[in-house]
C-alpha positions, 0 to 999 in steps of 0.5 A: 564460470557457470555460477558467474553466467547464471548470476549474469543471466539472473541480473539480465532477467531482473533488468528485463523485468524492470523494463517490462514493469515500466512499460506496463506502467506507461501503458496504464497511464495511456489507457487510463485517460482514454474513454470509455471509462470502466466506472462500474468496474472501478467501483466493483474493484473498490468494494472488493479490494478496499472495503473488504480490507477494512476489518484487517486495516482497522485491527492493525491501526488500532493495535499500532496506536496501542502498542506505540503508546504503551512502548513510549510511556515507560521510556518517556516516563523515566525523563518525566516527559509523559506529556510528549506521548500524544505529540510523538505518537501523532507525528510518528504515525502520520509521517512514517509508521502509519503509511508504511505499515498499512501499505505493506498490509495492503500489499499482502492482501490486495497485491496477492488477490490481484495477482492470483485473480488475473493469473488464474484468468491468464492460465485459463485463457479468459484474457485471450478470450476477451481479446478475441471478443474485442473487450480490451482486457487491459482497460477492463482488468488492469486499469480498474484495479490500479485506479481503485488501489490508487484511490483506496489505499490513501483512504485506508491509510488515513482511516488507520492513522485515525484509529491509531490515534484513538488506540493511543488514547485508549492506552493512555486512558487505561494508565492515566486520567487524560481527557480526550480534548487535552489528548487531541490538542497535544496530538494535533498541535504539533502537526503541520503542513510538512507532516501531513502533505508529503505523507499523504502524497506518497500514499498515492504512489504506494497504492499505484505500486500495489495495483500495478505490480499485482496486475503486472504479475497476474497479467503476464503469468505463464502457463500452469497452475503453479504459476498462479501461486508464484504470481501472487507471491512475487506480487507481494514481495516486489510491491513490498520492496518497492514500497520501502524504496519509494518511502526512502526516496520520499523521505529524502525528498521531503527532507530537502524542503 
């Protein structure tokens, strides 16, 4: 009976957290379109969250293309279909692998950073001090970070996808004499409207998820220094889970069209 009650209370807590996160998200949309806009803070967070993630994203994107090309070559070589490697590489990267892998990387780096920063501000009562001084901390702290993530994550994914295609060319060039015009032609001729647009649209949802979950966990952090680490950790776990769920939903929706 005790285990049943504990499981029941845990379920209620999860449902309550989901409801609070939805209310937090709706509050973002209410505040995001009300002037005055924190343009300067958005650019600052864009630099902190997005531009400082470029080295990690660059390495990940390049290695992703290299690895996929090296994995595809021996497999397709058995069937004499090595010419299909560029097209398979581009479709898999642009449609699925690139967005999901880079989004998970961003969730780990950006989500933890947002959760830890806002959590430390909550614990040290800086957010309460901002409320007393009529600064409107939600707009200054949350809206700016979520907006920067919504804009920046798709740009990072497009950048990483391009590097992945380059990595695939490097891998093939090391093992064959394929020219870059031929490689680009084979890689992009198979891509269509249905490959690019749905994958691009869902990256905005991924960026919103990373920003809103990290902000929610940090903004609602409880007292104590341990809660800051818990907020950062739970932000990464929850945002990663939601990204995978959103990707599954996006795939199902795009398959209908």
